[in-house]
C-alpha positions in Angstrom: 0.1 0.0 0.0 1.3 3.4 -0.9 1.3 6.3 1.5 -1.3 8.1 -0.5 -3.7 5.2 -0.3 -3.0 4.9 3.4 -3.8 8.7 3.9 -7.3 8.1 2.4 -7.9 5.4 4.9 -6.7 7.8 7.8 -9.0 10.4 6.4 -12.0 8.0 6.5 -11.3 6.1 9.7 -9.6 8.7 12.0 -10.6 12.1 10.8 -14.3 12.0 12.0 -13.1 10.7 15.4 -10.6 13.6 15.8 -13.2 16.3 14.6 -15.6 15.0 17.2 -12.8 16.0 19.7 -12.4 19.5 18.3 -9.4 18.8 16.1 -9.2 20.4 12.7 -7.5 19.0 9.7 -7.4 16.1 7.2 -5.2 13.2 5.9 -2.2 13.0 8.2 -2.2 16.4 10.0 -4.5 17.8 12.6 -4.4 20.7 15.1 -6.3 22.0 18.0 -6.0 25.4 19.5 -7.0 25.8 23.2 -6.4 29.0 24.9 -2.6 29.6 24.5 -1.8 26.1 23.5 -1.7 24.7 20.0 -1.9 20.9 19.9 -0.7 18.9 16.8 -1.4 15.3 15.7 0.7 14.0 12.9 0.7 10.6 11.2 4.1 10.2 9.7 4.7 7.4 7.1 8.1 5.8 6.9 10.2 7.0 3.9 10.8 3.3 3.2 7.0 2.6 3.0 4.7 0.2 4.7 5.0 1.7 8.2 4.1 4.9 10.0 4.4 6.5 13.5 2.3 8.9 15.3 3.6 12.2 16.7 1.8 14.7 19.1 3.2 18.1 19.9 2.6 21.3 21.8 3.3 24.9 21.0 2.7 28.0 23.0 1.0 30.6 20.7 3.0 33.4 22.1 6.4 31.9 21.1 7.9 32.8 17.9 7.9 30.1 15.2 11.1 29.3 13.3 9.3 29.7 10.1 6.1 31.9 10.3 2.8 30.0 9.4 -0.8 29.8 10.6 -1.3 27.8 13.7 -3.8 25.6 11.9 -1.0 24.6 9.4 1.4 23.6 12.0 2.9 20.1 12.1 4.6 18.4 15.0 8.1 18.8 13.5 7.4 22.7 13.7 7.3 22.2 17.5 10.2 21.8 20.0 7.7 20.0 22.5 6.7 16.8 21.1 6.5 13.0 21.6 5.4 9.8 19.9 2.4 7.8 20.8 3.0 4.2 21.3 1.2 1.1 22.8 4.0 -0.3 24.9 6.4 2.5 26.1 8.8 2.1 23.0 10.2 5.5 22.2 10.4 4.8 18.5 7.3 2.7 17.7 6.1 2.1 14.2 2.8 0.5 13.0 2.4 -1.5 9.8 0.0 -0.4 7.2 -3.1 -2.6 7.5 -3.5 -5.1 4.8 -7.1 -6.3 5.6 -10.3 -4.7 6.7 -10.0 -6.5 10.0 -6.4 -5.3 10.6 -7.6 -1.7 9.6 -10.5 -1.9 12.3 -8.1 -3.1 15.0 -5.4 -0.5 14.2 -7.9 2.4 14.3 -9.5 1.2 17.4 -6.1 1.1 19.0 -5.2 4.5 17.7 -8.4 6.0 19.0 -7.8 4.4 22.4 -4.2 5.9 22.5 -5.3 9.3 21.6 -8.0 9.3 24.2 -5.9 8.0 27.0 -2.1 8.5 26.9 -2.3 11.2 24.1 -4.9 13.1 26.2 -2.8 12.7 29.3 0.2 14.3 27.5 -1.9 17.3 26.5 -3.4 17.7 30.0 0.0 18.3 31.5 -0.1 21.7 29.8 -3.5 23.0 30.8 -2.0 24.6 34.0 1.3 25.6 32.5 1.1 29.0 34.2 1.1 27.5 37.7 3.9 24.9 36.9 6.2 27.2 34.8 6.1 30.1 37.3 7.7 27.8 40.0 10.6 26.7 37.8 14.1 28.0 38.4 17.4 27.7 36.4 18.3 25.1 39.1 15.4 23.1 38.0 16.9 22.9 34.5 20.2 21.8 35.9 18.6 19.1 38.0 16.4 17.8 35.1 13.1 18.8 36.9 11.8 20.6 34.0 11.7 17.5 31.9 8.3 16.6 33.4 7.1 19.1 30.8 9.9 19.9 28.3 11.9 16.9 27.2 14.3 19.4 25.2 17.8 20.5 25.7 18.6 22.7 28.7 19.5 25.6 26.3 16.1 25.4 24.6 14.4 24.9 27.9 16.1 28.1 29.2 14.8 30.2 26.2 11.4 28.7 26.4 11.2 29.5 30.1 12.5 33.0 29.5 9.8 33.6 27.0 7.1 32.0 29.1 8.0 34.3 32.1 8.0 37.3 29.6 4.3 36.3 28.9 3.8 36.1 32.6 5.4 39.4 33.3 8.1 38.3 35.6 10.9 40.4 34.4 13.4 39.1 37.1 13.0 35.5 36.0 13.1 36.4 32.3 16.7 37.7 33.0 17.6 34.8 35.2 16.6 32.3 32.6 18.2 34.3 29.8 21.5 34.7 31.6 21.5 30.9 32.5 21.0 30.2 28.8 23.9 32.5 27.8 26.1 30.7 30.3 25.5 27.4 28.6 26.6 28.6 25.2 30.2 27.6 24.4 31.7 28.2 21.0 29.4 28.0 18.0 27.0 25.5 19.5 23.8 27.4 20.4 25.3 30.7 19.4 22.4 31.4 17.2 20.3 31.9 20.2 22.5 34.7 21.7 20.4 37.6 20.2 17.1 36.0 21.4 18.5 35.9 25.0 20.0 39.4 24.8 16.8 40.9 23.4 14.8 39.4 26.2 17.3 40.6 28.8 17.1 44.2 27.2 13.4 44.1 27.2 13.2 43.2 30.9 15.5 45.8 32.3 
């Protein structure tokens, strides 16, 4: 089965379920915008064919995008904060394209269950992001405590939390996270983020 044929099956079998749960989109890509959070759901076929994985992601709508686009057009690979759905805690799980109607029914029943259970649990973590993020400190990044929400590099986490605190109006913490981020940049690695940190510091003084 080609990816184009599988996309038609996904549209038929999964899209109505997602739309009933306030997702917008078609084919392999869907988004849902709730207050300041953009959620994304992406079915990603393997380049080798015959298999696919499912990614879900989160983006704060006040955070600048690397490439400007409408939130409804976002895909998970546009987001720093993302993970994969899987039925057994494997970090890199791939499903086979269904070969029969029975396989298709079982597959989409499984996907709907995962979306409603572990997928929704993942998204629920971010609904009270303000209360959680206002308690984070640079030391929490060092100690790995921020990974309960942000499984990204310490440098990216520092920039994200600086921007979140800018949104929350806490100028002191904007400067703290920005200075922490700058202290983690050595040589060229991460140097492209220096202007972002410096602009946030200047804005908060």
